[in-house]
C-alpha positions as CSV (number, residue, x, y, z in Angstrom):
1,M,0.0,0.0,0.0
2,N,1.1,3.6,-0.6
3,T,3.0,4.9,2.4
4,D,1.2,8.3,2.3
5,I,-2.1,6.5,2.5
6,E,-0.9,4.4,5.4
7,N,0.2,7.5,7.3
8,L,-3.2,9.3,6.6
9,F,-5.1,6.4,8.1
10,K,-3.0,6.5,11.3
11,D,-4.7,9.6,12.5
12,K,-8.5,8.9,12.4
13,V,-11.4,11.1,13.1
14,I,-14.8,9.3,13.4
15,G,-13.2,6.2,11.7
16,H,-11.8,8.2,8.7
17,P,-8.4,9.7,8.1
18,A,-7.9,13.3,9.4
19,G,-7.1,14.4,5.9
20,L,-10.7,13.7,4.8
21,F,-11.8,16.4,7.3
22,V,-9.3,18.9,6.0
23,L,-11.0,18.4,2.6
24,F,-14.4,18.5,4.3
25,F,-13.8,21.9,5.7
26,T,-12.1,23.2,2.5
27,E,-15.2,22.1,0.6
28,M,-17.5,23.6,3.2
29,W,-15.9,27.1,2.9
30,E,-15.9,26.9,-0.9
31,R,-19.6,26.0,-0.9
32,F,-20.3,28.6,1.7
33,S,-18.9,31.3,-0.5
34,F,-20.3,29.8,-3.7
35,Y,-24.0,29.4,-2.6
36,G,-23.8,32.5,-0.4
37,M,-23.1,34.5,-3.5
38,K,-25.4,32.7,-5.9
39,I,-28.5,33.1,-3.7
40,L,-27.9,36.9,-3.7
41,L,-27.3,37.3,-7.4
42,V,-30.9,37.2,-8.7
43,L,-32.1,39.3,-5.7
44,F,-29.4,42.0,-6.2
45,L,-29.8,42.2,-9.9
46,T,-33.6,42.6,-9.7
47,A,-33.9,44.7,-6.5
48,P,-35.4,48.2,-7.0
49,F,-32.8,51.0,-7.4
50,L,-34.8,53.3,-5.2
51,S,-35.1,51.4,-2.0
52,D,-33.4,51.0,1.4
53,N,-31.1,48.4,0.0
54,P,-30.8,49.4,-3.7
55,G,-30.0,46.9,-6.4
56,W,-29.7,47.3,-10.2
57,E,-33.4,46.9,-11.0
58,W,-32.8,44.6,-14.0
59,S,-35.8,42.8,-15.6
60,R,-36.2,39.3,-14.4
61,E,-35.6,38.0,-17.9
62,N,-32.2,39.8,-18.2
63,A,-31.1,38.6,-14.7
64,M,-32.1,35.0,-15.4
65,A,-30.3,35.1,-18.8
66,L,-27.0,36.1,-17.1
67,I,-27.5,33.6,-14.2
68,G,-28.4,30.8,-16.7
69,T,-25.2,31.3,-18.7
70,Y,-23.1,31.6,-15.5
71,S,-24.6,28.4,-14.0
72,S,-24.1,26.5,-17.3
73,L,-20.4,27.5,-17.6
74,L,-19.8,26.3,-14.0
75,Y,-20.5,22.7,-15.3
76,L,-18.3,23.1,-18.4
77,T,-15.1,24.5,-17.0
78,P,-14.5,21.5,-14.7
79,I,-14.0,19.3,-17.8
80,V,-11.0,21.5,-18.7
81,G,-9.9,21.9,-15.1
82,G,-9.9,18.2,-14.5
83,W,-7.8,17.6,-17.6
84,I,-5.2,20.3,-16.5
85,A,-4.9,18.7,-13.1
86,D,-4.5,15.2,-14.6
87,K,-1.8,16.3,-17.1
88,I,0.0,19.3,-15.5
89,T,-0.6,20.5,-12.0
90,G,-1.9,17.6,-9.9
91,Y,-5.0,17.8,-7.8
92,R,-3.7,19.7,-4.8
93,I,-2.2,22.6,-6.7
94,A,-5.3,22.8,-8.9
95,V,-7.5,23.1,-5.8
96,I,-5.3,25.9,-4.5
97,I,-5.4,27.7,-7.9
98,G,-9.2,27.3,-7.9
99,C,-9.6,28.7,-4.4
100,F,-7.4,31.7,-5.1
101,I,-9.1,32.6,-8.4
102,M,-12.6,32.2,-6.7
103,M,-11.5,34.4,-3.8
104,L,-10.5,37.1,-6.3
105,G,-13.9,36.7,-8.0
106,H,-15.8,37.2,-4.7
107,A,-13.6,40.3,-3.9
108,A,-14.4,41.8,-7.3
109,M,-18.2,41.5,-6.7
110,V,-18.0,43.7,-3.5
111,F,-17.6,46.8,-5.6
112,E,-21.1,46.4,-7.2
113,T,-20.1,47.9,-10.6
114,P,-21.0,46.2,-14.0
115,W,-17.3,45.5,-14.8
116,S,-16.5,44.2,-11.3
117,L,-19.6,41.9,-11.5
118,Y,-18.7,40.4,-14.9
119,L,-15.1,40.0,-13.9
120,G,-16.1,38.4,-10.6
121,L,-18.4,35.9,-12.3
122,A,-15.7,35.1,-14.9
123,L,-13.2,34.4,-12.1
124,L,-15.7,32.3,-10.3
125,I,-16.3,30.2,-13.4
126,I,-12.6,29.7,-14.0
127,G,-11.9,29.0,-10.3
128,T,-14.7,26.4,-10.1
129,G,-13.2,24.7,-13.1
130,F,-10.0,24.0,-11.2
131,F,-11.6,23.3,-7.8
132,K,-14.8,21.2,-8.5
133,P,-13.4,18.0,-10.1
134,N,-10.2,17.8,-8.1
135,M,-11.5,17.6,-4.5
136,T,-13.3,14.4,-5.2
137,S,-10.2,13.1,-7.1
138,M,-8.1,13.6,-4.0
139,I,-10.6,11.6,-1.9
140,S,-10.4,8.8,-4.5
141,E,-6.6,8.8,-4.3
142,M,-6.7,8.8,-0.5
143,Y,-8.9,5.7,-0.4
144,K,-7.0,3.5,-2.8
145,G,-6.9,0.0,-1.3
146,K,-9.6,1.1,1.2
147,E,-12.6,0.9,-1.2
148,S,-14.9,-0.4,1.4
149,K,-14.7,2.9,3.3
150,K,-15.1,5.1,0.2
151,D,-18.9,5.3,0.3
152,G,-18.7,6.5,3.9
153,A,-16.0,9.0,2.9
154,Y,-18.1,10.5,0.1
155,T,-21.1,10.7,2.5
156,I,-19.1,12.8,5.0
157,Y,-17.7,14.9,2.2
158,Y,-21.1,15.7,0.8
159,M,-22.3,16.6,4.3
160,G,-19.6,19.3,4.1
161,V,-21.0,20.4,0.7
162,N,-24.5,20.8,2.1
163,A,-23.3,22.4,5.4
164,G,-21.4,25.0,3.5
165,A,-24.4,25.7,1.2
166,F,-26.7,25.9,4.3
167,F,-24.6,28.4,6.2
168,G,-23.6,30.4,3.2
169,M,-27.1,31.1,2.0
170,M,-28.3,31.8,5.5
171,L,-25.5,34.2,6.6
172,C,-24.5,35.8,3.4
173,G,-28.1,36.2,2.6
174,Y,-28.9,37.7,6.0
175,L,-26.1,40.3,5.9
176,A,-26.9,41.2,2.2
177,E,-30.6,41.7,2.8
178,N,-30.4,43.4,6.2
179,I,-27.2,45.5,5.9
180,G,-26.1,45.7,2.3
181,W,-25.3,43.6,-0.7
182,S,-21.5,44.3,-0.4
183,Y,-21.5,42.7,3.0
184,G,-23.0,39.5,1.7
185,F,-20.6,39.3,-1.3
186,G,-17.7,40.3,1.0
187,L,-18.5,37.6,3.6
188,A,-18.4,35.0,0.8
189,G,-14.9,36.2,-0.2
190,I,-13.6,36.2,3.4
191,F,-14.5,32.5,4.0
192,M,-13.1,31.6,0.6
193,L,-9.8,33.2,1.6
194,L,-9.7,31.5,5.0
195,G,-10.6,28.1,3.4
196,L,-7.7,28.6,0.9
197,I,-5.2,29.4,3.8
198,Q,-6.4,26.4,5.8
199,F,-6.0,24.0,2.9
200,W,-2.6,25.4,1.9
201,L,-1.2,25.1,5.5
202,A,-2.4,21.5,5.7
203,K,-0.6,20.3,2.6
204,G,2.1,18.4,4.7
205,L,-0.6,16.0,5.9
206,F,-1.2,14.5,2.5
207,G,2.4,13.7,1.4
208,D,2.4,13.0,-2.3
209,I,-1.4,12.5,-2.5
210,G,-2.9,14.9,-5.0
211,G,0.6,16.0,-5.9
212,K,2.3,15.5,-9.2
213,P,0.1,14.0,-11.9
214,S,0.6,10.3,-12.4
215,I,2.1,9.1,-15.6
216,V,-0.7,6.5,-16.1
217,H,-4.2,7.8,-15.7
218,E,-6.1,5.5,-13.4
219,V,-9.9,5.3,-13.8
220,E,-11.6,5.2,-10.4
221,L,-14.8,3.7,-11.5
222,P,-15.5,0.1,-12.5
223,Q,-14.6,-0.9,-16.0
224,N,-17.2,-3.6,-16.3
225,I,-18.3,-3.7,-19.9
226,N,-16.6,-6.2,-22.3
227,E,-13.3,-5.3,-20.8
228,K,-12.7,-8.4,-18.7
229,G,-10.0,-9.4,-21.2
230,P,-7.7,-12.4,-21.2
231,I,-8.3,-13.3,-17.6
232,N,-11.8,-14.4,-18.4
233,N,-11.0,-15.5,-21.9
234,E,-13.2,-12.8,-23.3
235,V,-12.4,-10.6,-26.2
236,I,-11.8,-6.9,-25.3
237,E,-14.3,-4.6,-27.0
238,K,-12.7,-2.9,-29.9
239,Q,-12.4,0.9,-29.5
240,N,-14.5,3.3,-31.4
241,P,-12.0,6.1,-32.4
242,F,-13.2,9.5,-33.2
243,T,-13.3,10.1,-37.0
244,S,-12.5,13.4,-38.7
245,I,-16.3,13.9,-39.0
246,D,-16.7,13.3,-35.3
247,K,-14.1,15.8,-34.4
248,L,-15.5,18.4,-36.8
249,L,-19.0,17.9,-35.3
250,I,-17.5,18.4,-31.8
251,I,-15.9,21.6,-32.8
252,L,-19.0,23.0,-34.6
253,T,-21.4,22.1,-31.7
254,S,-19.0,23.5,-29.1
255,I,-18.7,26.8,-31.0
256,G,-22.4,27.0,-31.5
257,G,-23.2,26.2,-27.9
258,V,-20.7,28.7,-26.5
259,L,-21.9,31.4,-28.9
260,Y,-25.4,30.9,-27.7
261,L,-24.4,30.9,-24.1
262,F,-22.7,34.3,-24.4
263,N,-25.0,35.9,-26.9
264,D,-28.1,35.4,-24.8
265,P,-27.2,37.7,-22.0
266,L,-25.1,40.0,-24.2
267,S,-28.0,40.7,-26.6
268,K,-30.6,41.1,-23.8
269,I,-28.5,43.2,-21.4
270,G,-25.9,44.9,-23.5
271,G,-27.6,45.1,-26.9
272,I,-24.7,43.3,-28.5
273,N,-25.9,40.6,-30.8
274,L,-23.2,38.2,-31.9
275,L,-25.7,36.3,-34.0
276,N,-27.4,39.1,-35.8
277,F,-29.0,37.1,-38.7
278,N,-32.2,35.2,-39.5
279,I,-32.8,31.8,-41.1
280,G,-36.4,31.7,-42.2
281,N,-38.5,32.6,-39.2
282,L,-35.7,31.8,-36.7
283,D,-33.5,34.5,-35.3
284,G,-29.7,33.9,-35.2
285,S,-29.6,32.8,-31.6
286,S,-32.5,30.2,-32.0
287,A,-31.1,29.0,-35.3
288,T,-27.6,28.5,-33.9
289,I,-28.7,26.5,-30.8
290,L,-31.1,24.4,-32.9
291,I,-28.4,23.6,-35.6
292,S,-25.9,22.8,-32.8
293,L,-28.5,20.5,-31.1
294,V,-29.2,18.6,-34.4
295,L,-25.4,18.2,-35.1
296,F,-24.9,17.0,-31.5
297,L,-27.7,14.4,-31.7
298,Y,-26.3,13.2,-35.0
299,L,-22.8,12.9,-33.4
300,I,-24.2,10.9,-30.5
301,I,-26.4,8.6,-32.5
302,S,-23.8,7.9,-35.2
303,R,-21.2,7.0,-32.5
304,I,-23.7,4.8,-30.6
305,L,-24.5,2.8,-33.7
306,R,-20.8,2.0,-34.2
307,Y,-20.5,0.1,-30.9
308,S,-21.2,-3.6,-30.4
309,P,-24.8,-4.4,-29.5
310,I,-24.3,-4.7,-25.7
311,V,-22.2,-1.6,-25.4
312,R,-24.5,0.2,-27.7
313,D,-27.6,-0.6,-25.6
314,K,-25.9,0.5,-22.4
315,I,-24.7,3.8,-23.8
316,L,-28.2,4.4,-25.2
317,A,-29.6,3.9,-21.7
318,V,-27.1,6.5,-20.4
319,S,-28.2,8.9,-23.2
320,I,-31.9,8.5,-22.2
321,F,-31.0,9.1,-18.6
322,G,-29.1,12.2,-19.8
323,I,-32.3,13.6,-21.4
324,F,-34.2,13.1,-18.2
325,T,-31.3,14.8,-16.4
326,V,-31.6,17.9,-18.6
327,I,-35.4,18.2,-17.9
328,F,-34.9,17.6,-14.2
329,F,-32.3,20.3,-13.7
330,G,-34.1,22.7,-16.1
331,A,-37.0,22.7,-13.5
332,F,-35.1,22.0,-10.3
333,E,-32.7,24.9,-10.7
334,Q,-35.6,27.3,-10.4
335,S,-34.8,27.2,-6.7
336,L,-32.1,29.9,-7.0
337,G,-34.0,31.8,-9.7
338,S,-37.8,32.1,-10.1
339,M,-38.5,30.5,-6.7
340,T,-36.2,33.0,-5.0
341,L,-38.1,35.8,-6.7
342,F,-41.3,34.1,-5.7
343,A,-40.1,34.1,-2.1
344,R,-39.3,37.9,-2.3
345,D,-42.2,39.2,-4.2
346,Y,-45.1,36.8,-3.7
347,T,-44.6,35.3,-0.2
348,E,-45.9,36.6,3.1
349,R,-42.6,36.9,5.1
350,A,-43.6,39.4,7.8
351,L,-44.3,37.7,11.1
352,T,-45.5,39.1,14.4
353,G,-46.3,37.8,17.9
354,N,-46.1,34.1,18.5
355,S,-45.5,33.4,14.8
356,A,-42.4,35.5,14.9
357,L,-41.2,33.9,18.1
358,I,-41.7,30.4,16.8
359,F,-39.9,31.1,13.6
360,K,-36.9,32.8,15.4
361,S,-36.7,29.8,17.7
362,I,-36.8,27.3,14.9
363,D,-34.2,29.4,12.9
364,A,-31.9,29.5,16.0
365,I,-32.1,25.7,16.4
366,L,-31.5,25.1,12.7
367,T,-28.4,27.4,12.9
368,V,-26.8,26.5,16.3
369,V,-27.2,22.7,16.4
370,P,-25.5,21.9,13.1
371,L,-22.8,24.5,13.8
372,A,-22.2,22.9,17.2
373,I,-21.9,19.4,15.7
374,I,-19.4,20.6,13.1
375,S,-17.5,22.5,15.7
376,W,-17.2,19.2,17.7
377,V,-15.7,17.6,14.5
378,L,-13.2,20.5,14.4
379,Y,-12.2,19.8,18.0
380,L,-11.6,16.1,17.1
381,L,-9.5,17.1,14.1
382,F,-7.6,19.6,16.3
383,K,-6.7,16.9,18.8
384,K,-5.5,14.4,16.2
385,T,-3.5,16.7,14.0
386,Y,-2.4,19.7,16.1
387,S,1.3,18.6,16.1
388,K,1.3,18.1,12.3
389,I,-0.7,21.0,11.0
390,A,-1.0,23.4,13.9
391,L,-1.2,26.6,11.7
392,S,-3.9,25.1,9.6
393,N,-5.9,24.2,12.6
394,I,-5.4,27.7,14.1
395,V,-6.7,29.3,10.9
396,L,-9.7,26.9,11.0
397,A,-10.4,27.7,14.6
398,I,-10.3,31.5,13.8
399,T,-12.7,30.8,10.9
400,F,-15.1,29.1,13.2
401,A,-14.9,31.8,15.8
402,F,-15.8,34.3,13.1
403,L,-18.6,32.1,12.0
404,W,-20.0,31.8,15.5
405,Y,-19.7,35.6,15.9
406,I,-21.9,36.2,12.8
407,V,-24.4,33.6,14.0
408,F,-24.7,35.3,17.4
409,Y,-24.9,38.7,15.8
410,K,-27.8,37.5,13.6
411,L,-29.7,35.8,16.5
412,N,-29.2,38.7,18.9
413,R,-30.4,41.2,16.3
414,E,-33.5,39.1,15.5
415,F,-34.5,38.3,19.1
416,S,-34.2,41.9,20.1
417,K,-37.1,42.7,17.7
418,D,-40.8,42.1,18.4
419,T,-41.4,41.2,14.7
420,T,-39.4,39.6,12.0
421,E,-39.3,39.5,8.3
422,V,-38.0,36.3,6.9
423,G,-35.4,37.0,4.2
424,A,-36.1,35.8,0.7
425,S,-32.7,34.1,0.7
426,W,-33.6,32.1,3.8
427,F,-35.7,29.7,1.8
428,G,-32.6,28.6,-0.1
429,I,-31.3,26.8,3.0
430,L,-34.2,24.4,2.9
431,N,-32.8,22.2,0.1
432,A,-29.5,21.7,2.0
433,F,-31.4,21.1,5.3
434,F,-33.7,18.5,3.8
435,I,-30.8,16.8,2.1
436,I,-28.9,16.4,5.4
437,T,-32.0,15.1,7.2
438,L,-33.5,12.9,4.4
439,A,-30.3,11.5,2.8
440,P,-29.9,8.7,5.4
441,L,-33.5,7.5,4.8
442,F,-33.1,7.4,1.1
443,S,-29.7,5.6,1.5
444,R,-31.4,2.9,3.5
445,W,-34.2,2.7,0.9
446,W,-31.6,2.1,-1.9
447,E,-29.9,-0.6,0.2
448,S,-33.1,-2.5,1.0
449,K,-34.9,-5.1,-1.0
450,Y,-37.3,-2.4,-2.2
451,N,-34.5,-0.6,-4.1
452,P,-36.2,0.7,-7.3
453,S,-34.6,0.2,-10.7
454,A,-32.8,3.2,-12.4
455,A,-35.7,4.2,-14.6
456,M,-38.1,4.0,-11.6
457,K,-35.8,6.2,-9.6
458,Y,-35.8,8.8,-12.4
459,G,-39.6,8.5,-12.7
460,I,-40.2,8.9,-9.0
461,G,-37.7,11.9,-8.8
462,L,-39.4,13.7,-11.7
463,V,-42.9,13.1,-10.4
464,L,-41.8,14.4,-6.9
465,L,-40.3,17.5,-8.6
466,G,-43.5,18.1,-10.5
467,L,-45.6,17.7,-7.4
468,G,-43.5,20.3,-5.6
469,F,-44.4,22.8,-8.3
470,G,-48.0,21.6,-8.1
471,I,-48.0,22.9,-4.5
472,L,-47.0,26.3,-5.8
473,V,-49.7,26.2,-8.5
474,F,-52.3,25.6,-5.7
475,G,-50.8,28.3,-3.5
476,T,-50.9,30.9,-6.3
477,L,-54.4,30.3,-7.7
478,G,-55.7,33.5,-6.0
479,I,-53.0,35.8,-7.5
480,P,-54.5,37.9,-10.3
481,Q,-53.1,38.0,-13.8
482,G,-50.0,40.2,-14.2
483,A,-49.6,40.8,-10.5
484,K,-46.1,41.8,-9.4
485,T,-46.5,41.1,-5.7
486,A,-48.7,39.0,-3.5
487,S,-48.8,37.5,0.1
488,V,-48.9,33.7,-0.3
489,S,-48.3,31.6,2.9
490,M,-44.7,30.5,3.2
491,I,-45.8,26.9,3.9
492,F,-46.3,26.4,0.1
493,L,-42.7,27.3,-0.6
494,I,-41.4,25.1,2.3
495,L,-43.4,22.1,1.0
496,A,-42.2,22.7,-2.6
497,Y,-38.6,22.6,-1.4
498,L,-39.3,19.4,0.5
499,F,-40.7,17.6,-2.6
500,H,-37.9,19.0,-4.8
501,T,-35.3,17.7,-2.4
502,M,-36.8,14.3,-2.3
503,G,-36.8,14.3,-6.1
504,E,-33.2,15.4,-6.1
505,L,-32.2,12.5,-3.8
506,C,-33.8,10.1,-6.3
507,I,-31.9,11.4,-9.3
508,S,-28.8,13.5,-8.6
509,P,-26.7,11.0,-6.5
510,V,-27.6,7.9,-8.6
511,G,-27.0,9.4,-12.1
512,L,-23.2,9.2,-12.0
513,S,-23.4,5.9,-10.2
514,Y,-25.3,4.3,-13.1
515,L,-23.1,6.0,-15.6
516,S,-20.0,4.4,-14.0
517,K,-21.6,1.0,-14.1
518,L,-22.9,1.2,-17.7
519,V,-20.0,2.8,-19.6
520,P,-16.7,1.0,-20.4
521,G,-13.8,2.2,-18.4
522,R,-11.9,3.7,-21.3
523,M,-15.0,5.9,-22.0
524,I,-15.5,7.2,-18.4
525,G,-13.7,10.5,-19.0
526,I,-15.6,11.5,-22.1
527,M,-19.0,10.3,-20.7
528,F,-18.5,12.2,-17.5
529,G,-17.9,15.2,-19.7
530,M,-21.1,14.5,-21.5
531,W,-22.9,14.2,-18.2
532,Y,-21.7,17.5,-17.1
533,L,-22.7,18.9,-20.5
534,A,-26.3,17.6,-19.9
535,I,-26.4,19.3,-16.5
536,A,-25.0,22.5,-18.1
537,I,-27.8,22.4,-20.7
538,G,-30.3,22.0,-17.9
539,Q,-28.8,25.0,-16.1
540,K,-29.1,27.2,-19.1
541,A,-32.6,25.9,-19.8
542,A,-33.5,26.8,-16.1
543,G,-32.4,30.4,-16.7
544,T,-34.2,30.7,-20.0
545,M,-37.5,29.3,-18.7
546,G,-37.2,31.1,-15.4
547,G,-36.8,34.4,-17.3
548,M,-40.2,33.9,-18.8
549,I,-41.9,34.4,-15.5
550,D,-43.0,38.0,-16.2
551,K,-44.3,37.3,-19.8
552,I,-46.3,34.2,-18.7
553,T,-47.6,36.0,-15.6
554,E,-48.7,39.0,-17.6
555,Q,-50.4,36.9,-20.4
556,Y,-51.9,34.2,-18.2
557,S,-51.0,34.0,-14.5
558,L,-48.3,32.9,-12.0
559,S,-50.1,29.6,-11.5
560,T,-49.7,29.0,-15.3
561,F,-46.0,29.6,-15.0
562,F,-45.6,27.0,-12.2
563,L,-48.1,24.7,-14.0
564,I,-45.6,24.2,-16.8
565,F,-43.0,23.0,-14.4
566,T,-45.6,20.7,-12.8
567,L,-46.8,19.0,-15.9
568,V,-43.6,18.5,-17.9
569,P,-41.6,16.7,-15.1
570,I,-44.7,14.5,-14.2
571,I,-45.3,13.5,-17.8
572,L,-41.6,12.7,-18.2
573,G,-41.6,10.8,-14.9
574,V,-44.5,8.7,-16.1
575,I,-42.7,8.0,-19.4
576,A,-39.6,7.0,-17.4
577,M,-41.7,4.5,-15.4
578,V,-43.3,3.1,-18.6
579,L,-39.9,2.7,-20.2
580,N,-38.7,0.7,-17.2
581,P,-38.9,-2.8,-18.9
582,I,-37.1,-1.4,-22.0
583,M,-34.4,0.3,-19.9
584,K,-33.8,-2.9,-17.9
585,K,-33.1,-4.7,-21.2
586,L,-30.8,-1.9,-22.4
587,M,-28.8,-2.1,-19.2
588,H,-28.3,-5.9,-19.5
589,G,-28.5,-6.7,-15.8
590,V,-26.7,-3.7,-14.4
591,R,-28.4,-2.4,-11.2
């Protein structure tokens, strides 16, 4: 076994190497800053200019066009960042580069000028590309030879993801909405900086893990399709090399997709149309993305047909799941877009008397208890590693002391008032909270004899997502056509987030798992890239569809807007369930 891995496993915290918890806290601060900023973006861009906390008063369509492109690019740059880490920098240096660039991005956004905003978003996109794929790669390298403990390690790691998202949206959102937008953006940058310093100072704990790129790229996930080779006297599946036509199609679809991503916000916000032409009744933007989609589908179909029957069937199954994934994220990602606007403009958030006291008490419990548990983990890490990474632990302790200060400031400020107004950003924490509380239940379900097939999981997830929007349809029935504000009970939004999270737990964690089981090992890299591409398309679709909220509300009603997101996922979910027997055949026994 690798000596560095043996050394890591000597100092254990809750049964796992201390190094895992260094990654846990690094990821927690990165997600704190990332989600803390993202929940503010749509609120800041659309807030009235003449108000106590002035924003830029953009139209919702323009704001969602920018956010859709930003969110989409966040899933494309990791494909490049992962390649650079594999070939040039190594995982650890890539993480440090990513943290530093993202910290600069958050710092730029504090100034609240157009150029600083665009620069900040660009830096965040680039930094995420370096950071996102390489943290999980370090965990994979740490657990070589310890595969039985890897599932538990990823569970702990993703608790850090959700803890960071939870506290980031809660605290950055609170400061931004109650004191000023710069305070929210600035807080995100401060924790990103502290996370960077903590990780940098802990580098000695990892030895060569995540260091220089290995000469031979090792695929972490199982290579279980027609690649058993000579050991089992089976013929290895012949490779399907990219032809010149394939490469040309990849270039054309990439150029078309990127042009569309940038042209959408540029044409709407800046009046700069990069695609200023028409083809028939289609404008240049619509024609470009349609042509790119057709070429992309031709590329995928033509390549699938070139594989042997079994491999072809399994890749077809992955492609179908990819289509469901696009639809799912196109609706699910309304959470940080149109649903956040709904929370601000259409939800009754002012509470008085007992209602205010009950909310403040629940909010205090939701804040203090998780933070206390994580602080206890910090104490355990401190005991195990103080002699090895003392400075890193001191920085981490200072970070937590600052976090506790902000929490007590928030609670003291709220409990000193007789009334309270729930921040629009507060509802964003519900997804992370429900994931943390419900994930163990869903995990036990997947491990039981009642574990549904892949298609059934997708079907259930899509139906749950649609039902969540159905709750919002019911809650908005009384809002008149074209209304810009209303006072709907917040219980509808809370229940919607509950159903959406249950839908996410059925789809998001299992998608990559099935991809790893269905795709040959030599194709893992490109198929993971394709999977991120599917999510990126879903992210842009979310921004485009969310930007239609004003047009649909003015022409029909807000209920009609949410009804679209109710019917489409439910119909797709039913189709997924109906396709279950066919999907089982295509998967050839893979579960």
